[in-house]
The first five atom37 places (N, CA, C, CB, O) and aatype in JSON, in Angstrom:
{
  "aatype": [12, 12, 16, 19, 1, 16, 10, 9, 15, 5, 17, 14, 11, 14, 0, 12, 16, 6, 13, 0, 1, 3, 10, 7, 19, 2, 17, 12, 5, 0, 8, 5, 17, 1, 10, 1, 2, 2, 9, 14, 0, 6, 18, 17, 14, 16, 10, 19, 15, 0, 0, 11, 1, 1, 7, 19, 11, 7, 9, 16, 10, 0, 0, 10, 0, 6, 0, 18, 0, 5, 1, 0, 1, 11, 15, 11, 14, 0, 0, 3, 1, 5, 16, 0, 1, 19, 7],
  "atom_mask": [
    [1, 1, 1, 1, 1],
    [1, 1, 1, 1, 1],
    [1, 1, 1, 1, 1],
    [1, 1, 1, 1, 1],
    [1, 1, 1, 1, 1],
    [1, 1, 1, 1, 1],
    [1, 1, 1, 1, 1],
    [1, 1, 1, 1, 1],
    [1, 1, 1, 1, 1],
    [1, 1, 1, 1, 1],
    [1, 1, 1, 1, 1],
    [1, 1, 1, 1, 1],
    [1, 1, 1, 1, 1],
    [1, 1, 1, 1, 1],
    [1, 1, 1, 1, 1],
    [1, 1, 1, 1, 1],
    [1, 1, 1, 1, 1],
    [1, 1, 1, 1, 1],
    [1, 1, 1, 1, 1],
    [1, 1, 1, 1, 1],
    [1, 1, 1, 1, 1],
    [1, 1, 1, 1, 1],
    [1, 1, 1, 1, 1],
    [1, 1, 1, 0, 1],
    [1, 1, 1, 1, 1],
    [1, 1, 1, 1, 1],
    [1, 1, 1, 1, 1],
    [1, 1, 1, 1, 1],
    [1, 1, 1, 1, 1],
    [1, 1, 1, 1, 1],
    [1, 1, 1, 1, 1],
    [1, 1, 1, 1, 1],
    [1, 1, 1, 1, 1],
    [1, 1, 1, 1, 1],
    [1, 1, 1, 1, 1],
    [1, 1, 1, 1, 1],
    [1, 1, 1, 1, 1],
    [1, 1, 1, 1, 1],
    [1, 1, 1, 1, 1],
    [1, 1, 1, 1, 1],
    [1, 1, 1, 1, 1],
    [1, 1, 1, 1, 1],
    [1, 1, 1, 1, 1],
    [1, 1, 1, 1, 1],
    [1, 1, 1, 1, 1],
    [1, 1, 1, 1, 1],
    [1, 1, 1, 1, 1],
    [1, 1, 1, 1, 1],
    [1, 1, 1, 1, 1],
    [1, 1, 1, 1, 1],
    [1, 1, 1, 1, 1],
    [1, 1, 1, 1, 1],
    [1, 1, 1, 1, 1],
    [1, 1, 1, 1, 1],
    [1, 1, 1, 0, 1],
    [1, 1, 1, 1, 1],
    [1, 1, 1, 1, 1],
    [1, 1, 1, 0, 1],
    [1, 1, 1, 1, 1],
    [1, 1, 1, 1, 1],
    [1, 1, 1, 1, 1],
    [1, 1, 1, 1, 1],
    [1, 1, 1, 1, 1],
    [1, 1, 1, 1, 1],
    [1, 1, 1, 1, 1],
    [1, 1, 1, 1, 1],
    [1, 1, 1, 1, 1],
    [1, 1, 1, 1, 1],
    [1, 1, 1, 1, 1],
    [1, 1, 1, 1, 1],
    [1, 1, 1, 1, 1],
    [1, 1, 1, 1, 1],
    [1, 1, 1, 1, 1],
    [1, 1, 1, 1, 1],
    [1, 1, 1, 1, 1],
    [1, 1, 1, 1, 1],
    [1, 1, 1, 1, 1],
    [1, 1, 1, 1, 1],
    [1, 1, 1, 1, 1],
    [1, 1, 1, 1, 1],
    [1, 1, 1, 1, 1],
    [1, 1, 1, 1, 1],
    [1, 1, 1, 1, 1],
    [1, 1, 1, 1, 1],
    [1, 1, 1, 1, 1],
    [1, 1, 1, 1, 1],
    [1, 1, 1, 0, 1]
  ],
  "atom_positions": [
    [[62.51, 65.49, 57.47], [63.07, 66.55, 57.31], [64.26, 67.07, 58.24], [62.12, 67.3, 57.28], [64.47, 66.89, 59.44]],
    [[64.97, 67.79, 57.27], [66.38, 67.96, 58.58], [65.82, 69.05, 59.48], [68.21, 68.63, 57.89], [65.33, 70.09, 59.02]],
    [[65.92, 68.74, 60.99], [65.94, 69.92, 61.99], [67.0, 70.04, 62.55], [65.06, 69.93, 62.98], [67.75, 69.08, 62.72]],
    [[67.29, 71.34, 62.99], [68.59, 71.87, 63.9], [69.17, 70.65, 64.79], [68.09, 73.2, 65.04], [70.37, 70.39, 64.81]],
    [[68.24, 69.95, 65.51], [68.24, 69.1, 66.74], [68.61, 67.97, 65.74], [66.74, 68.96, 67.79], [69.56, 67.39, 66.27]],
    [[68.41, 67.52, 64.87], [68.8, 65.98, 63.81], [70.3, 66.26, 63.6], [67.84, 65.83, 61.89], [71.12, 65.36, 63.77]],
    [[70.68, 67.53, 63.22], [71.81, 68.11, 62.44], [72.87, 67.76, 63.65], [71.64, 69.91, 61.94], [73.78, 66.95, 63.52]],
    [[72.56, 68.59, 64.97], [73.62, 68.64, 66.1], [73.7, 66.93, 66.64], [73.05, 69.87, 67.51], [74.7, 66.42, 67.15]],
    [[72.67, 66.36, 66.44], [72.65, 64.61, 66.81], [73.85, 64.2, 65.96], [71.02, 63.59, 66.24], [74.69, 63.45, 66.47]],
    [[74.01, 64.6, 64.76], [75.05, 64.03, 63.85], [76.64, 64.05, 64.17], [74.87, 64.73, 62.62], [77.53, 63.3, 63.75]],
    [[76.7, 65.05, 64.95], [78.13, 65.42, 65.4], [78.58, 64.82, 66.42], [78.32, 66.68, 65.7], [77.71, 64.27, 67.1]],
    [[80.26, 64.69, 66.97], [80.25, 63.34, 67.93], [80.03, 63.84, 69.29], [81.72, 62.43, 67.93], [79.74, 65.03, 69.46]],
    [[80.13, 63.05, 70.22], [79.58, 63.16, 71.47], [80.98, 64.37, 72.08], [79.35, 61.34, 72.34], [81.98, 64.62, 71.4]],
    [[80.76, 64.85, 73.21], [79.4, 65.54, 73.41], [79.37, 66.81, 72.25], [79.28, 66.17, 75.14], [80.0, 67.86, 72.18]],
    [[77.91, 65.98, 71.04], [77.71, 66.6, 70.5], [77.24, 68.49, 70.18], [77.39, 65.82, 70.42], [77.29, 69.1, 69.11]],
    [[76.86, 68.93, 71.37], [76.59, 70.02, 71.55], [77.5, 71.48, 71.14], [76.35, 69.81, 72.68], [77.48, 72.58, 70.59]],
    [[78.64, 70.04, 72.23], [79.84, 71.22, 72.52], [80.96, 70.58, 71.34], [80.63, 71.24, 74.53], [82.14, 70.72, 71.63]],
    [[80.77, 70.18, 70.6], [81.78, 69.9, 69.16], [81.13, 70.53, 68.4], [82.04, 68.41, 68.49], [81.75, 71.19, 67.57]],
    [[79.78, 70.55, 68.41], [78.95, 71.55, 67.23], [79.23, 73.23, 67.69], [76.89, 71.19, 67.28], [79.81, 73.92, 66.85]],
    [[78.96, 73.65, 68.57], [79.65, 75.07, 69.0], [81.04, 75.22, 68.47], [79.76, 75.23, 70.63], [81.41, 75.96, 67.56]],
    [[81.74, 74.39, 69.2], [83.26, 74.63, 68.59], [83.66, 74.76, 67.16], [84.05, 73.58, 68.95], [84.38, 75.62, 66.65]],
    [[83.02, 73.65, 66.56], [83.17, 73.74, 65.11], [82.58, 75.2, 64.6], [82.36, 72.45, 64.39], [83.19, 75.98, 63.87]],
    [[81.65, 75.34, 65.0], [80.79, 76.9, 64.31], [81.58, 78.43, 65.04], [78.6, 76.89, 65.0], [81.25, 79.61, 64.88]],
    [[82.58, 77.91, 65.77], [82.66, 79.22, 66.67], [81.78, 79.99, 67.45], [0.0, 0.0, 0.0], [81.72, 81.22, 67.34]],
    [[81.17, 79.42, 68.14], [80.71, 80.14, 69.42], [80.35, 79.26, 70.06], [79.7, 81.12, 69.41], [80.51, 78.07, 69.8]],
    [[79.52, 79.99, 71.53], [79.66, 79.0, 72.8], [78.21, 77.95, 72.92], [79.81, 80.09, 74.38], [77.12, 77.81, 72.35]],
    [[78.81, 77.49, 73.8], [77.33, 76.34, 74.09], [76.0, 76.62, 74.13], [77.28, 75.72, 75.36], [75.05, 75.88, 73.89]],
    [[76.04, 78.26, 74.6], [74.45, 78.43, 74.9], [73.64, 78.97, 73.66], [74.2, 79.53, 76.15], [72.43, 78.92, 73.46]],
    [[74.91, 79.62, 72.71], [74.55, 79.88, 71.65], [73.67, 79.1, 70.68], [75.45, 80.11, 71.28], [72.63, 79.38, 70.07]],
    [[74.72, 77.68, 70.78], [74.6, 76.26, 69.75], [73.07, 76.21, 70.33], [75.86, 74.52, 70.12], [72.18, 76.47, 69.52]],
    [[72.67, 75.84, 71.9], [71.51, 75.5, 72.83], [70.4, 76.09, 71.54], [71.51, 76.46, 74.67], [69.74, 75.49, 70.69]],
    [[70.58, 77.57, 71.87], [69.35, 78.33, 71.6], [69.27, 78.05, 70.19], [69.36, 79.92, 71.98], [68.1, 78.14, 69.84]],
    [[70.07, 77.73, 69.19], [69.64, 77.69, 67.7], [68.8, 76.23, 67.51], [71.12, 77.77, 66.61], [68.03, 76.07, 66.56]],
    [[69.04, 75.21, 68.51], [68.82, 73.83, 68.92], [66.73, 74.54, 69.1], [70.14, 73.13, 70.83], [65.71, 74.26, 68.47]],
    [[66.93, 75.21, 69.92], [65.72, 75.14, 70.83], [64.79, 76.08, 69.67], [66.0, 75.91, 72.67], [63.58, 75.89, 69.51]],
    [[65.58, 77.07, 68.94], [64.73, 77.58, 67.75], [64.59, 77.29, 66.95], [64.77, 78.32, 67.32], [63.87, 78.01, 66.25]],
    [[65.03, 76.25, 66.45], [65.33, 74.94, 65.01], [65.73, 75.96, 64.02], [63.68, 73.81, 64.24], [65.3, 75.8, 62.88]],
    [[66.64, 77.21, 64.32], [67.41, 78.12, 63.58], [68.61, 78.28, 63.92], [66.94, 79.22, 63.55], [69.04, 78.5, 65.05]],
    [[69.29, 78.15, 62.76], [70.77, 78.53, 62.66], [70.68, 79.58, 61.43], [71.88, 77.12, 62.35], [70.11, 79.33, 60.36]],
    [[71.5, 81.1, 61.83], [71.5, 81.84, 60.88], [72.36, 81.52, 59.72], [71.71, 82.9, 61.34], [73.46, 80.96, 59.69]],
    [[71.58, 82.0, 58.73], [72.46, 81.72, 57.15], [73.88, 82.12, 57.51], [71.89, 82.83, 55.61], [74.74, 81.43, 56.98]],
    [[74.27, 82.99, 58.22], [75.34, 83.67, 58.11], [76.63, 82.37, 58.79], [75.07, 85.27, 58.99], [77.86, 82.43, 58.81]],
    [[75.92, 81.56, 59.16], [76.75, 80.5, 59.63], [76.87, 78.9, 58.72], [76.16, 80.28, 61.09], [77.69, 78.0, 58.95]],
    [[75.83, 78.91, 57.7], [75.56, 78.1, 56.97], [76.85, 77.48, 56.21], [74.61, 78.63, 56.26], [76.93, 76.27, 56.02]],
    [[78.19, 78.71, 55.63], [79.45, 77.98, 55.12], [79.84, 77.21, 56.13], [80.61, 78.84, 54.68], [79.75, 75.98, 56.09]],
    [[80.27, 77.8, 57.04], [80.95, 77.38, 58.4], [80.72, 75.99, 58.62], [80.42, 78.16, 59.66], [81.62, 75.16, 58.77]],
    [[79.14, 75.71, 58.62], [78.45, 74.55, 58.8], [78.37, 73.59, 58.03], [77.48, 74.72, 58.99], [77.87, 72.52, 58.39]],
    [[78.95, 73.84, 56.54], [78.82, 72.9, 55.9], [80.51, 72.6, 55.73], [77.86, 73.18, 54.68], [80.82, 71.58, 55.12]],
    [[81.36, 73.28, 56.12], [82.56, 73.41, 56.04], [83.0, 71.86, 57.15], [82.98, 75.11, 56.51], [83.37, 70.72, 56.87]],
    [[82.77, 72.5, 58.28], [82.67, 71.75, 59.51], [81.98, 70.31, 59.18], [81.81, 72.62, 60.61], [82.62, 69.28, 59.4]],
    [[80.93, 70.27, 58.75], [80.22, 68.87, 58.39], [81.4, 68.02, 57.39], [78.54, 69.19, 57.41], [81.61, 66.8, 57.41]],
    [[81.87, 68.72, 56.8], [82.56, 67.55, 55.48], [83.55, 67.12, 56.3], [83.31, 68.22, 53.77], [83.79, 65.91, 56.29]],
    [[84.35, 68.0, 57.21], [85.54, 67.41, 57.96], [85.15, 66.53, 58.91], [86.36, 68.38, 58.62], [85.87, 65.64, 59.35]],
    [[84.14, 66.74, 59.21], [83.54, 65.27, 60.9], [83.14, 64.14, 59.99], [81.52, 65.76, 62.3], [83.04, 62.95, 60.31]],
    [[82.89, 64.76, 58.64], [82.14, 63.43, 57.49], [81.05, 63.36, 57.83], [0.0, 0.0, 0.0], [80.67, 62.19, 57.83]],
    [[79.97, 64.38, 58.27], [78.72, 64.52, 58.32], [77.9, 64.36, 57.0], [78.56, 65.68, 58.87], [78.09, 65.25, 56.17]],
    [[77.22, 63.6, 56.74], [76.37, 63.61, 55.3], [75.4, 64.17, 55.29], [75.94, 62.49, 54.75], [74.51, 64.06, 56.14]],
    [[75.39, 64.89, 54.3], [74.0, 65.35, 53.94], [73.84, 66.85, 54.46], [0.0, 0.0, 0.0], [72.82, 67.45, 54.79]],
    [[75.1, 67.26, 54.44], [74.72, 68.99, 55.14], [75.41, 70.09, 54.18], [75.56, 69.31, 56.99], [76.49, 70.64, 54.33]],
    [[74.37, 70.26, 53.03], [74.91, 71.18, 52.14], [74.29, 72.51, 52.16], [74.85, 70.68, 50.89], [73.19, 72.58, 52.72]],
    [[74.84, 73.68, 51.61], [74.08, 74.52, 51.59], [72.36, 74.45, 50.79], [74.99, 75.38, 51.14], [71.35, 75.03, 51.19]],
    [[72.45, 73.78, 49.87], [71.18, 73.66, 48.92], [70.56, 72.63, 49.95], [71.42, 73.03, 47.11], [69.41, 72.6, 49.53]],
    [[70.58, 72.04, 50.71], [70.04, 70.97, 51.82], [69.7, 71.7, 53.03], [71.15, 69.82, 52.24], [68.73, 71.32, 53.69]],
    [[70.57, 72.96, 53.49], [69.8, 73.7, 54.62], [68.7, 74.62, 53.93], [70.85, 74.66, 55.58], [67.62, 74.81, 54.48]],
    [[69.04, 75.24, 52.57], [68.16, 76.05, 52.27], [66.76, 75.07, 52.13], [68.64, 76.86, 51.01], [65.76, 75.57, 52.65]],
    [[66.66, 74.22, 51.72], [65.53, 73.32, 51.26], [64.62, 72.88, 52.75], [66.29, 71.82, 50.39], [63.43, 72.68, 53.04]],
    [[65.79, 72.86, 53.38], [65.08, 72.48, 54.82], [64.48, 73.84, 55.39], [66.25, 71.79, 56.03], [63.35, 73.87, 55.86]],
    [[65.01, 74.56, 55.34], [64.3, 75.93, 55.61], [63.17, 76.5, 54.76], [65.29, 76.93, 55.57], [62.23, 77.19, 55.18]],
    [[63.35, 76.22, 53.81], [62.21, 76.32, 52.89], [61.07, 75.5, 53.07], [62.61, 76.09, 51.66], [59.98, 76.04, 52.88]],
    [[61.1, 74.29, 53.42], [60.04, 73.66, 53.91], [59.3, 73.9, 55.11], [60.36, 72.64, 53.96], [58.1, 73.65, 55.22]],
    [[60.16, 74.48, 56.19], [59.76, 74.78, 57.52], [59.03, 76.17, 57.21], [61.06, 74.83, 58.63], [58.06, 76.36, 57.95]],
    [[59.3, 77.23, 56.22], [58.7, 77.95, 56.16], [57.14, 77.85, 55.82], [59.36, 78.49, 55.63], [56.13, 78.31, 56.35]],
    [[57.43, 76.8, 54.36], [55.92, 76.52, 54.43], [55.42, 76.31, 55.02], [55.43, 75.97, 54.05], [54.48, 77.1, 55.13]],
    [[55.4, 75.4, 55.77], [54.43, 74.72, 57.18], [54.07, 75.49, 57.75], [54.93, 73.89, 58.25], [52.87, 75.51, 58.04]],
    [[55.09, 76.65, 58.26], [54.55, 78.01, 59.16], [53.6, 78.36, 58.68], [55.33, 79.24, 59.31], [52.76, 78.84, 59.44]],
    [[53.22, 78.29, 56.98], [52.46, 79.6, 56.46], [50.64, 79.11, 56.91], [52.82, 79.86, 54.32], [50.27, 77.98, 56.59]],
    [[50.01, 79.71, 57.36], [48.3, 79.21, 57.49], [48.02, 79.21, 55.99], [47.05, 80.46, 58.46], [48.21, 80.08, 55.15]],
    [[47.43, 77.79, 55.86], [46.75, 77.23, 54.65], [46.34, 78.37, 53.87], [45.53, 76.31, 54.98], [46.57, 78.33, 52.66]],
    [[45.57, 79.73, 54.52], [44.97, 80.07, 53.4], [45.84, 81.18, 52.85], [43.55, 80.43, 53.63], [45.37, 81.86, 51.94]],
    [[47.03, 81.42, 53.29], [48.09, 81.9, 52.44], [48.72, 81.66, 51.94], [48.6, 82.32, 52.56], [49.47, 82.46, 51.38]],
    [[48.87, 79.73, 51.8], [49.71, 78.81, 50.88], [48.27, 79.08, 49.44], [50.04, 76.66, 51.78], [48.59, 79.43, 48.3]],
    [[46.87, 78.83, 49.84], [46.46, 78.67, 49.0], [45.96, 80.35, 47.98], [45.59, 77.67, 49.52], [45.32, 80.52, 46.95]],
    [[46.52, 81.09, 48.75], [46.42, 82.56, 48.18], [47.5, 82.6, 47.01], [46.75, 83.81, 49.41], [47.33, 82.91, 45.84]],
    [[48.82, 82.16, 47.73], [50.22, 82.01, 46.71], [50.26, 81.1, 45.71], [51.45, 81.63, 47.42], [51.18, 81.27, 44.9]],
    [[49.49, 80.12, 45.51], [49.6, 79.53, 44.37], [48.4, 80.08, 43.68], [49.71, 78.06, 44.49], [48.5, 79.7, 42.51]],
    [[47.49, 80.68, 43.8], [46.69, 81.21, 42.77], [46.67, 82.43, 42.16], [45.71, 81.12, 43.08], [45.93, 82.77, 41.24]],
    [[47.91, 83.37, 42.96], [48.26, 84.7, 42.45], [49.35, 84.55, 41.71], [0.0, 0.0, 0.0], [49.85, 85.53, 41.16]]
  ]
}
């Protein structure tokens, strides 16, 4: 599963600095995204464009949406998932 940490690690070294620069944010903001495993959706188009420029494979809007959907499904309690399937 794609995580923000694995995504950032695909950037050239120093990965965090280059990633932050490409997305137009400061290093600390990018670092907080990594810690929270969350990149706000409004940055996704910029992220996809930057990945394409850098030759980073597998970063598409669809891949990001799927990764976040998987994370959301995993974070739901089992009882909620059962209810969602039944109803």
